[in-house]
RODO-2510 file (C-alpha; in nm, 4 decimals, decimal comma):
residues 514
     n   res          X          Y          Z
     1     m    -0,3623    -3,3456     3,6296
     2     e    -0,1460    -3,0409     3,6847
     3     n    -0,3236    -2,7280     3,5615
     4     q    -0,0324    -2,6040     3,3512
     5     m    -0,0388    -2,9204     3,1383
     6     i    -0,2965    -2,9088     2,8582
     7     l    -0,2151    -3,2697     2,7572
     8     k    -0,0815    -3,5624     2,9563
     9     i    -0,0441    -3,9165     2,8231
    10     e     0,0452    -4,2171     3,0379
    11     n     0,1518    -4,5628     2,9152
    12     l    -0,0303    -4,5355     2,5820
    13     n    -0,0261    -4,8503     2,3661
    14     k    -0,1555    -4,9227     2,0179
    15     n    -0,1135    -5,2402     1,8103
    16     f    -0,2078    -5,3232     1,4522
    17     f    -0,2426    -5,6945     1,3732
    18     g    -0,0084    -5,7803     1,6578
    19     v     0,2553    -5,5219     1,5598
    20     a     0,3172    -5,2471     1,8160
    21     a     0,2761    -4,8976     1,6693
    22     l     0,3017    -4,7256     2,0098
    23     r     0,4587    -4,8709     2,3255
    24     k     0,4094    -4,7211     2,6714
    25     v     0,4111    -4,3639     2,5419
    26     n     0,4344    -4,0981     2,8137
    27     l     0,4020    -3,7350     2,7150
    28     e     0,3301    -3,3978     2,8759
    29     i     0,2683    -3,0697     2,6930
    30     p     0,2411    -2,7377     2,8814
    31     r    -0,0538    -2,5117     2,8104
    32     g     0,0298    -2,2481     2,5479
    33     d     0,3448    -2,4290     2,4309
    34     i     0,4599    -2,4879     2,0753
    35     h     0,5662    -2,8494     2,1144
    36     a     0,7638    -3,0382     1,8495
    37     l     0,6807    -3,4039     1,7866
    38     v     0,9770    -3,5486     1,6002
    39     g     1,0916    -3,8842     1,4719
    40     e     1,1701    -4,0652     1,1514
    41     n     0,8952    -4,1865     0,9201
    42     g     0,7264    -4,4824     1,0867
    43     a     0,8229    -4,3672     1,4366
    44     g     0,4585    -4,3495     1,5481
    45     k     0,3814    -3,9779     1,5061
    46     s     0,0829    -4,0307     1,2765
    47     t    -0,0637    -4,3029     1,4989
    48     l    -0,0398    -4,0782     1,8043
    49     i    -0,2055    -3,7885     1,6184
    50     k    -0,4887    -4,0109     1,4988
    51     i    -0,5541    -4,1325     1,8522
    52     l    -0,5648    -3,7756     1,9848
    53     t    -0,8010    -3,6640     1,7073
    54     g    -1,0313    -3,9659     1,7433
    55     l    -0,9504    -4,1472     1,4190
    56     y    -0,7985    -4,4404     1,6118
    57     q    -0,8795    -4,5794     1,9539
    58     k    -0,6025    -4,6584     2,2010
    59     d    -0,5565    -5,0154     2,3187
    60     s    -0,4545    -4,9149     2,6695
    61     g    -0,3170    -4,6244     2,8679
    62     s    -0,4576    -4,2917     2,9822
    63     i    -0,5068    -3,9558     2,8091
    64     y    -0,5818    -3,6409     3,0071
    65     f    -0,6816    -3,3249     2,8227
    66     d    -0,7514    -2,9879     2,9817
    67     g    -0,7861    -3,1467     3,3240
    68     s    -1,0143    -3,4383     3,2340
    69     m    -0,9531    -3,7987     3,1337
    70     i    -1,0517    -3,8908     2,7780
    71     e    -1,1955    -4,2354     2,7221
    72     s    -1,2933    -4,3597     2,3746
    73     h    -1,3745    -4,0674     2,1454
    74     d    -1,4340    -3,9976     1,7767
    75     v    -1,3404    -3,6999     1,5565
    76     l    -1,6469    -3,4966     1,6574
    77     d    -1,5777    -3,5638     2,0244
    78     a    -1,2201    -3,4457     1,9770
    79     q    -1,3380    -3,1248     1,8108
    80     k    -1,5822    -3,0589     2,0934
    81     l    -1,2967    -3,1024     2,3392
    82     g    -1,0902    -2,8534     2,1406
    83     i    -0,8460    -3,0886     1,9627
    84     t    -0,8007    -3,0487     1,5883
    85     a    -0,5335    -3,1318     1,3303
    86     i    -0,4097    -2,9691     1,0112
    87     q    -0,2674    -3,2448     0,7937
    88     q     0,0400    -3,2211     0,5720
    89     e    -0,1748    -3,2915     0,2668
    90     m    -0,4532    -3,0446     0,3276
    91     n    -0,8106    -3,1678     0,3158
    92     f    -1,0697    -2,9342     0,1723
    93     i    -1,3457    -2,9316    -0,0904
    94     p    -1,1772    -2,7644    -0,3901
    95     y    -1,4904    -2,6402    -0,5661
    96     m    -1,6488    -2,4919    -0,2550
    97     s    -1,5731    -2,1412    -0,1337
    98     i    -1,3332    -2,0459     0,1429
    99     a    -1,6234    -1,9655     0,3770
   100     e    -1,7985    -2,2933     0,2940
   101     n    -1,4828    -2,4884     0,3765
   102     i    -1,4343    -2,3089     0,7073
   103     y    -1,7880    -2,3820     0,8274
   104     l    -1,8391    -2,7176     0,6539
   105     g    -2,0643    -2,9308     0,8728
   106     r    -2,1238    -2,6358     1,1067
   107     e    -2,3084    -2,4051     0,8697
   108     i    -2,4391    -2,0772     1,0115
   109     k    -2,8164    -2,0880     0,9839
   110     k    -3,1078    -1,8506     1,0302
   111     n    -3,4701    -1,9661     1,0246
   112     g    -3,3542    -2,3111     0,9177
   113     r    -3,1580    -2,1868     0,6161
   114     i    -2,7870    -2,1234     0,5689
   115     n    -2,7108    -1,7557     0,6195
   116     w    -2,4377    -1,6924     0,3626
   117     n    -2,4017    -1,3252     0,4513
   118     d    -2,3152    -1,4090     0,8123
   119     a    -2,0937    -1,7004     0,7080
   120     n    -1,8946    -1,4841     0,4670
   121     r    -1,8675    -1,1985     0,7166
   122     q    -1,7466    -1,4217     0,9993
   123     a    -1,5051    -1,6084     0,7710
   124     r    -1,3579    -1,2781     0,6506
   125     e    -1,3202    -1,1483     1,0073
   126     l    -1,1553    -1,4741     1,1113
   127     l    -0,9010    -1,4619     0,8302
   128     l    -0,8340    -1,0921     0,8874
   129     s    -0,7458    -1,1791     1,2472
   130     l    -0,4777    -1,4048     1,0963
   131     g    -0,3542    -1,1259     0,8708
   132     i    -0,5101    -1,2695     0,5525
   133     d    -0,7313    -1,0475     0,3348
   134     v    -0,9004    -1,2556     0,0650
   135     d    -1,2393    -1,2885    -0,0990
   136     v    -1,3974    -1,5666     0,1067
   137     a    -1,6540    -1,6320    -0,1674
   138     e    -1,3793    -1,7547    -0,4018
   139     k    -1,3311    -2,1279    -0,4513
   140     m    -1,0535    -2,3034    -0,2582
   141     n    -0,8869    -2,4461    -0,5685
   142     r    -0,8025    -2,0913    -0,6810
   143     q    -0,6004    -2,0171    -0,3667
   144     s    -0,2286    -2,0483    -0,3079
   145     a    -0,0913    -2,3126    -0,0733
   146     a    -0,0314    -2,0398     0,1859
   147     v    -0,3945    -1,9229     0,1816
   148     q    -0,5159    -2,2834     0,1955
   149     q    -0,2985    -2,3352     0,5033
   150     m    -0,4471    -2,0244     0,6686
   151     v    -0,7996    -2,1420     0,5864
   152     s    -0,7218    -2,4697     0,7634
   153     l    -0,6017    -2,2710     1,0653
   154     a    -0,9124    -2,0525     1,0544
   155     r    -1,1303    -2,3627     1,0498
   156     a    -0,9472    -2,4929     1,3574
   157     i    -0,9891    -2,1641     1,5415
   158     s    -1,3578    -2,1480     1,4482
   159     v    -1,4234    -2,4647     1,6509
   160     n    -1,2577    -2,3015     1,9546
   161     a    -0,9552    -2,5275     1,9391
   162     k    -0,7359    -2,5468     2,2477
   163     l    -0,4821    -2,7802     2,0857
   164     i    -0,3927    -2,7557     1,7157
   165     i    -0,1744    -3,0282     1,5642
   166     m     0,0171    -2,9087     1,2571
   167     d     0,1678    -3,1832     1,0409
   168     e     0,4421    -3,0491     0,8101
   169     p     0,2593    -2,7167     0,7591
   170     t     0,5503    -2,5538     0,5721
   171     s     0,6180    -2,8306     0,3187
   172     s     0,4340    -2,6480     0,0369
   173     l     0,5209    -2,2889     0,1330
   174     d     0,7966    -2,0589     0,0152
   175     k     1,0174    -1,8586     0,2509
   176     n     0,7904    -1,5529     0,2739
   177     e     0,4811    -1,7662     0,3258
   178     v     0,6574    -1,9592     0,6032
   179     e     0,7324    -1,6307     0,7803
   180     v     0,3627    -1,5360     0,7650
   181     l     0,2634    -1,8766     0,9033
   182     f     0,5145    -1,8485     1,1876
   183     k     0,3781    -1,5063     1,2809
   184     v     0,0286    -1,6545     1,2987
   185     m     0,1550    -1,9457     1,5102
   186     r     0,3131    -1,7022     1,7565
   187     d    -0,0139    -1,5069     1,7715
   188     l    -0,2047    -1,8285     1,8452
   189     k     0,0411    -1,9104     2,1221
   190     n    -0,0101    -1,5646     2,2704
   191     r    -0,3857    -1,6348     2,2740
   192     g    -0,3160    -1,9397     2,4908
   193     i    -0,3659    -2,1992     2,2156
   194     t    -0,1274    -2,4956     2,2335
   195     l     0,0369    -2,6204     1,9138
   196     i     0,1934    -2,9553     1,8309
   197     f     0,4334    -2,8901     1,5449
   198     i     0,5577    -3,1771     1,3262
   199     t     0,8377    -3,0935     1,0861
   200     h     1,1428    -3,2551     0,9297
   201     r     1,3051    -2,9126     0,8941
   202     m     1,5207    -2,8838     1,2020
   203     n     1,5862    -2,5119     1,1583
   204     e     1,2106    -2,4486     1,1866
   205     l     1,1903    -2,6596     1,4994
   206     y     1,4643    -2,4581     1,6692
   207     e     1,3117    -2,1301     1,5555
   208     m     0,9541    -2,1971     1,6663
   209     c     0,9287    -2,4615     1,9367
   210     d     0,9537    -2,4439     2,3165
   211     s     0,9739    -2,8157     2,3940
   212     l     0,9910    -3,1456     2,2092
   213     t     0,9254    -3,5179     2,2256
   214     v     1,1238    -3,7700     2,0192
   215     l     0,9598    -4,0942     1,9035
   216     r     1,1466    -4,3931     1,7637
   217     d     0,9863    -4,7267     1,6735
   218     g     0,6710    -4,6310     1,8647
   219     e     0,8486    -4,5374     2,1873
   220     v     0,9392    -4,2056     2,3477
   221     v     1,3194    -4,1882     2,3478
   222     g     1,3639    -3,8261     2,4479
   223     q     1,1863    -3,5237     2,5930
   224     s     1,3350    -3,1833     2,6653
   225     s     1,3103    -2,8115     2,6090
   226     v     1,4399    -2,7154     2,2665
   227     a     1,7029    -2,4906     2,4245
   228     d     1,8554    -2,7869     2,6087
   229     i     1,9302    -3,0168     2,3137
   230     t     2,1754    -2,9732     2,0283
   231     y     2,0994    -3,0596     1,6677
   232     l     2,3330    -3,3601     1,6703
   233     e     2,1861    -3,4875     1,9979
   234     l     1,8342    -3,4573     1,8579
   235     v     1,9112    -3,6381     1,5338
   236     s     2,1018    -3,9080     1,7241
   237     q     1,7919    -3,9754     1,9349
   238     m     1,5762    -3,9904     1,6212
   239     i     1,7898    -4,2430     1,4338
   240     g     1,9296    -4,4380     1,7281
   241     q     2,2942    -4,3881     1,6350
   242     d     2,5584    -4,1175     1,6344
   243     a     2,4243    -3,8514     1,3974
   244     a     2,7738    -3,7238     1,3210
   245     n     2,8168    -4,0246     1,0921
   246     i     2,4951    -3,9474     0,9013
   247     i     2,5517    -3,5729     0,8767
   248     g     2,9066    -3,6323     0,7592
   249     e     2,7742    -3,8371     0,4659
   250     r     2,5641    -3,5427     0,3496
   251     t     2,8572    -3,3299     0,2408
   252     k     2,9088    -3,2615    -0,1258
   253     p     3,1266    -3,5357    -0,2801
   254     e     3,3945    -3,4727    -0,5371
   255     r     3,2300    -3,5407    -0,8729
   256     t     3,3392    -3,5521    -1,2331
   257     f     3,1339    -3,5821    -1,5504
   258     d     3,1806    -3,5052    -1,9181
   259     k     3,0237    -3,1632    -1,9757
   260     d     3,0242    -3,2195    -2,3495
   261     a     2,8253    -3,5449    -2,3272
   262     v     2,4932    -3,3579    -2,3411
   263     i     2,1900    -3,5857    -2,3268
   264     l     1,9128    -3,3255    -2,3254
   265     k     1,9152    -2,9710    -2,4583
   266     a     1,6059    -2,7500    -2,4489
   267     q     1,5625    -2,4024    -2,5963
   268     n     1,2813    -2,1505    -2,6438
   269     i     1,0496    -2,3181    -2,3937
   270     s     0,7509    -2,0927    -2,3356
   271     m     0,4097    -2,1534    -2,1851
   272     f     0,2579    -1,8159    -2,1067
   273     p     0,2554    -1,6932    -1,8351
   274     k     0,4291    -1,9700    -1,6368
   275     v     0,7429    -2,0275    -1,8489
   276     n     0,9185    -1,7683    -2,0642
   277     d     1,1986    -1,8505    -2,3108
   278     m     1,3513    -2,1131    -2,0819
   279     h     1,6696    -2,2872    -2,1946
   280     l     1,8800    -2,5548    -2,0297
   281     k     2,0950    -2,8586    -2,0967
   282     v     2,1892    -3,1688    -1,8971
   283     a     2,4975    -3,3806    -1,9522
   284     k     2,5507    -3,7477    -1,8787
   285     g     2,6078    -3,7885    -1,5052
   286     e     2,5325    -3,4235    -1,4253
   287     i     2,2992    -3,3039    -1,1496
   288     l     2,1293    -2,9830    -1,2637
   289     g     1,9385    -2,7972    -0,9932
   290     l     1,6407    -2,5701    -1,0592
   291     a     1,6084    -2,3028    -0,7895
   292     g     1,3255    -2,0589    -0,7329
   293     l     1,0353    -1,9791    -0,5076
   294     l     0,6983    -2,1517    -0,5400
   295     g     0,5273    -2,0328    -0,8567
   296     s     0,8571    -1,9495    -1,0257
   297     g     0,8005    -2,1956    -1,3108
   298     r     1,0319    -2,4756    -1,1927
   299     s     0,7702    -2,7511    -1,1870
   300     e     0,6055    -2,6341    -1,5096
   301     t     0,9429    -2,6521    -1,6862
   302     a     0,9934    -3,0043    -1,5549
   303     r     0,6460    -3,1130    -1,6654
   304     i     0,6975    -2,9717    -2,0137
   305     l     1,0219    -3,1695    -2,0459
   306     f     0,8354    -3,4874    -1,9480
   307     g     0,5442    -3,4251    -2,1844
   308     a     0,2932    -3,3744    -1,9036
   309     m     0,2289    -3,0126    -2,0116
   310     q     0,2188    -2,8781    -2,3656
   311     p     0,4169    -2,5578    -2,4236
   312     d     0,3452    -2,2767    -2,6679
   313     t     0,6948    -2,3212    -2,8087
   314     a     0,9826    -2,5611    -2,7378
   315     d     1,2903    -2,6911    -2,9162
   316     i     1,4057    -3,0085    -2,7408
   317     l     1,6952    -3,2261    -2,8476
   318     i     1,7954    -3,5623    -2,7007
   319     h     2,1401    -3,6851    -2,8042
   320     g     2,1339    -3,4075    -3,0648
   321     n     1,8103    -3,5259    -3,2271
   322     k     1,5091    -3,2972    -3,2204
   323     v     1,2100    -3,4581    -3,0498
   324     k     0,8525    -3,3597    -2,9813
   325     l     0,7358    -3,4541    -2,6319
   326     n     0,3603    -3,4644    -2,6869
   327     n     0,2914    -3,6947    -2,3920
   328     t     0,4519    -3,8836    -2,1068
   329     r     0,4529    -4,2096    -2,3025
   330     t     0,6852    -4,0545    -2,5611
   331     a     0,9076    -3,9128    -2,2864
   332     k     0,9331    -4,2529    -2,1245
   333     k     1,0289    -4,4175    -2,4559
   334     l     1,3033    -4,1561    -2,4891
   335     k     1,4436    -4,2697    -2,1523
   336     l     1,3077    -3,9881    -1,9354
   337     g     1,1690    -4,0463    -1,5862
   338     f     0,9780    -3,8075    -1,3636
   339     c     0,9077    -3,8129    -0,9903
   340     t     0,6316    -3,5631    -0,9091
   341     e     0,6356    -3,3144    -0,6219
   342     d     0,2889    -3,4191    -0,4994
   343     r     0,2834    -3,7922    -0,4356
   344     k    -0,0792    -3,7818    -0,3145
   345     v    -0,2337    -3,6047    -0,6139
   346     d    -0,0447    -3,7496    -0,9114
   347     g     0,2169    -3,9824    -0,7681
   348     n     0,1011    -4,2922    -0,5880
   349     i    -0,2222    -4,4876    -0,6210
   350     p    -0,3093    -4,5195    -0,2516
   351     n    -0,5311    -4,8296    -0,2564
   352     m    -0,3009    -5,0289    -0,4817
   353     s    -0,0164    -5,2343    -0,3404
   354     v     0,3509    -5,1500    -0,3092
   355     l     0,4136    -5,4057    -0,5861
   356     d     0,1630    -5,2430    -0,8242
   357     n     0,2853    -4,8888    -0,7540
   358     l     0,6533    -4,9714    -0,7852
   359     t     0,6247    -5,1555    -1,1184
   360     l     0,3547    -4,9362    -1,2756
   361     a     0,5855    -4,7508    -1,5178
   362     n     0,7677    -5,0692    -1,6143
   363     l     0,4802    -5,2949    -1,7157
   364     p     0,5553    -5,3061    -2,0932
   365     s     0,9036    -5,4471    -2,0308
   366     l     0,7569    -5,6997    -1,7846
   367     s     0,5001    -5,8282    -2,0328
   368     k     0,5031    -6,0689    -2,3238
   369     f     0,2097    -6,0855    -2,5663
   370     g     0,0187    -5,8638    -2,3238
   371     i     0,0671    -6,0992    -2,0283
   372     i     0,2537    -5,9599    -1,7275
   373     s     0,5233    -6,1773    -1,5718
   374     n     0,4516    -6,1807    -1,1998
   375     k     0,7915    -6,3390    -1,1380
   376     k     0,9733    -6,0465    -1,3024
   377     r     0,7548    -5,7965    -1,1162
   378     d     0,8283    -5,9605    -0,7826
   379     t     1,2019    -5,9719    -0,8559
   380     i     1,2210    -5,6008    -0,9412
   381     a     1,0032    -5,4952    -0,6491
   382     k     1,2033    -5,6993    -0,3978
   383     e     1,5277    -5,5566    -0,5347
   384     y     1,4190    -5,1946    -0,4837
   385     v     1,2518    -5,2559    -0,1486
   386     k     1,5899    -5,3852    -0,0332
   387     t     1,7948    -5,1134    -0,2072
   388     f     1,5885    -4,8277    -0,0668
   389     n     1,5247    -4,9928     0,2692
   390     i     1,1492    -4,9489     0,2203
   391     k     0,9713    -5,0378     0,5429
   392     t     0,6703    -5,2470     0,4466
   393     s     0,4983    -5,5579     0,5792
   394     g     0,5136    -5,7043     0,2286
   395     l     0,4769    -5,6280    -0,1401
   396     n     0,0983    -5,6537    -0,1140
   397     q     0,0690    -5,3832     0,1528
   398     k    -0,1360    -5,0868     0,0280
   399     m     0,0517    -4,7641    -0,0380
   400     v    -0,1890    -4,5676     0,1784
   401     n    -0,0639    -4,7624     0,4810
   402     l     0,3012    -4,6672     0,4278
   403     s     0,4603    -4,3619     0,5873
   404     g     0,5173    -4,0630     0,3582
   405     g     0,8895    -4,1301     0,3380
   406     n     0,8409    -4,4901     0,2324
   407     q     0,5818    -4,3863    -0,0260
   408     q     0,8407    -4,1491    -0,1718
   409     k     1,0966    -4,4287    -0,1891
   410     v     0,8470    -4,6443    -0,3824
   411     l     0,7894    -4,3636    -0,6343
   412     l     1,1638    -4,3133    -0,6834
   413     s     1,2041    -4,6876    -0,7324
   414     r     0,9253    -4,6847    -0,9919
   415     w     1,1191    -4,4556    -1,2235
   416     i     1,4697    -4,5796    -1,1518
   417     s     1,3548    -4,9303    -1,2442
   418     t     1,2797    -4,8057    -1,6003
   419     n     1,6540    -4,7413    -1,6541
   420     p     1,6198    -4,3736    -1,7526
   421     e     1,8957    -4,1606    -1,9045
   422     i     1,7384    -3,8416    -1,7659
   423     l     1,5615    -3,8448    -1,4296
   424     i     1,3567    -3,5405    -1,3248
   425     l     1,3096    -3,5220    -0,9476
   426     d     1,0649    -3,2599    -0,8198
   427     e     1,1049    -3,2216    -0,4400
   428     p     1,2295    -3,5809    -0,3896
   429     t     1,2974    -3,5332    -0,0155
   430     r     0,9949    -3,3229     0,0823
   431     g     0,8433    -3,4448     0,4095
   432     i     1,1177    -3,7029     0,4658
   433     d     1,3184    -3,7403     0,7842
   434     v     1,6915    -3,6765     0,8061
   435     g     1,7923    -4,0423     0,7857
   436     a     1,5813    -4,1104     0,4751
   437     k     1,7051    -3,7859     0,3176
   438     a     2,0633    -3,8989     0,3587
   439     e     1,9769    -4,2336     0,1962
   440     i     1,8014    -4,0717    -0,0996
   441     e     2,0689    -3,8068    -0,1532
   442     k     2,3376    -4,0737    -0,1483
   443     f     2,1414    -4,2803    -0,4009
   444     i     2,0890    -3,9774    -0,6307
   445     h     2,4643    -3,9232    -0,6343
   446     k     2,5112    -4,2914    -0,7158
   447     l     2,2671    -4,2637    -1,0069
   448     s     2,4535    -3,9647    -1,1478
   449     g     2,7788    -4,1574    -1,1002
   450     d     2,6256    -4,4333    -1,3139
   451     g     2,5764    -4,1776    -1,5927
   452     i     2,2143    -4,0737    -1,5416
   453     g     2,1515    -3,7020    -1,5921
   454     i     1,9486    -3,5597    -1,3033
   455     i     1,7234    -3,2516    -1,3019
   456     l     1,6643    -3,1705    -0,9352
   457     i     1,4017    -2,9315    -0,7975
   458     s     1,4058    -2,8512    -0,4276
   459     s     1,2681    -2,5738    -0,2079
   460     e     1,5569    -2,6366     0,0315
   461     m     1,8382    -2,4217    -0,1027
   462     e     2,0956    -2,6020     0,1132
   463     e     1,9959    -2,9290    -0,0537
   464     l     2,0371    -2,7805    -0,4013
   465     v     2,3831    -2,6477    -0,3149
   466     r     2,4838    -2,9766    -0,1551
   467     m     2,3558    -3,1932    -0,4385
   468     s     2,3969    -3,0003    -0,7639
   469     d     2,6851    -2,9506    -1,0041
   470     r     2,5116    -2,6497    -1,1519
   471     v     2,2003    -2,4539    -1,0534
   472     i     1,9680    -2,2527    -1,2781
   473     v     1,7861    -1,9747    -1,0919
   474     i     1,4282    -1,9097    -1,2066
   475     r     1,1792    -1,6365    -1,1218
   476     d     0,8427    -1,5561    -1,2812
   477     g     0,9132    -1,8184    -1,5465
   478     y     1,2395    -1,6556    -1,6567
   479     k     1,5887    -1,7964    -1,6290
   480     l     1,7852    -1,5422    -1,4275
   481     g     2,1214    -1,7126    -1,4566
   482     e     2,3371    -2,0103    -1,3643
   483     l     2,5585    -2,0731    -1,0647
   484     t     2,8407    -2,3220    -1,0401
   485     g     3,1679    -2,3795    -0,8569
   486     a     3,2508    -2,1309    -0,5818
   487     r     2,9544    -1,9126    -0,6799
   488     l     2,7096    -2,1924    -0,6002
   489     t     2,5988    -2,0913    -0,2490
   490     v     2,2655    -2,0379    -0,0746
   491     d     2,3356    -1,6648    -0,0460
   492     s     2,4087    -1,6375    -0,4173
   493     i     2,0849    -1,8163    -0,5088
   494     m     1,8751    -1,5950    -0,2812
   495     k     2,0464    -1,2783    -0,4082
   496     e     1,9715    -1,3787    -0,7663
   497     i     1,6055    -1,4378    -0,6803
   498     a     1,5689    -1,1207    -0,4739
   499     n     1,7762    -0,8679    -0,6672
   500     t     1,7475    -0,9465    -1,0349
   501     r     1,4898    -0,7492    -1,2299
   502     i     1,3252    -0,9054    -1,5326
   503     s     1,4673    -0,6228    -1,7477
   504     d     1,8165    -0,7287    -1,6379
   505     i     1,7810    -1,0945    -1,7300
   506     s     1,9751    -1,0689    -2,0544
   507     d     2,2676    -0,9255    -1,8603
   508     v     2,2872    -1,2030    -1,6001
   509     e     2,5823    -1,4358    -1,6359
   510     g     2,4851    -1,7411    -1,8319
   511     s     2,1359    -1,6200    -1,9264
   512     n     2,2205    -1,5913    -2,2935
   513     e     2,3764    -1,9362    -2,3157
   514     k     2,1671    -2,1568    -2,5374
***
């Protein structure tokens, strides 16, 4: 193998129950590169990562790493070789400390006992080298997503990784945290560590990566330096058709709705310190966007409206009638639906089937005298699998075996099938490829056209501008103002977030509208 190539793969194949997940994959990654691995959900990215990290075994083909051929290997073998992965949904022990998580399974010992002083000191030095100054004795569940991401990187570095695979590392980070992560990635590259970077955010790919490989249906369909491929060319390779058609569909359509046909109106929502005197309203067929950085209070506001969190104060009216949303069951009876931002933690049930997950919120309407109608369940599930183009081997396939994008489609189908009047969507396109995003965005517009009021939360400001009729800007739990019409731009949202002081909130346009 050529010395400048840290990884070389030749004719790699992997099948599951006779279905090809990878076909004759050939791949080369230069030493010290930041290499993008791109493709739609189900393209084979996860399978390839799991083979490299020892979770799966290849069926045939050759893998060369750091000058030597790799035969069958497990996760520990991969770590010893210097290959490690940081997953999109980070894996750590929440009630153990930062230092314990970094050295889990490789505890620093002295005289047969764990030496916590040395472990804490080395963990602190490791994180400081990444620009992170935290108390390493604190538990992981008390850390922000950004710190958790850095701890995962520190753990990778601590095993002397030569190749770090990063799967959607920015999906839970705000803009400032992404900048910190990118600085660390550049530092790692300068140390000679090679990175495989998986992201659905094309702007990040073009900012960070040197080279890329495109997978589609388990095959390599393109390889090039990032500088040599345009955005449209890249997306066209990913989806197997002219991307201009897809991108063109993602422009903001002309929309009309009756602003006076208010379905939900909420005032005086407070839950100290996360939400402070929040007020909003949603009309029939309107898409209301909630903009703000992570921790701004967007998700907490959404959860309060769905009865999943109990506020200190709240005045909520639906169709002009005051209601008390004590729990999610009440919210559901009042025709509210909610798609969570974290499908792994409180969205899907991974070891249950697609059928069970999709119809979970609809079981009362599918039952008679406490007996569920399997025929009705099958009919609904088949309808939404077809509508959303959910790629599954069948309704009985477990959710855990679906790609992230298809899992998200199942969760959307779950709530849409309940015929809601208000649908709250928290990060509905997070971790989804460009083709699936276009499908979901188009379907959200269709739902609003059918008269459903949508509350949309997204960390992608461009998506909020493209999708929303009106956007409320939130920071530190306060409503800073509202943007609509010509004022609804990415720049305007970011200026509101960055420039408005809490003392000025009452003076912001729209902030006193209740």
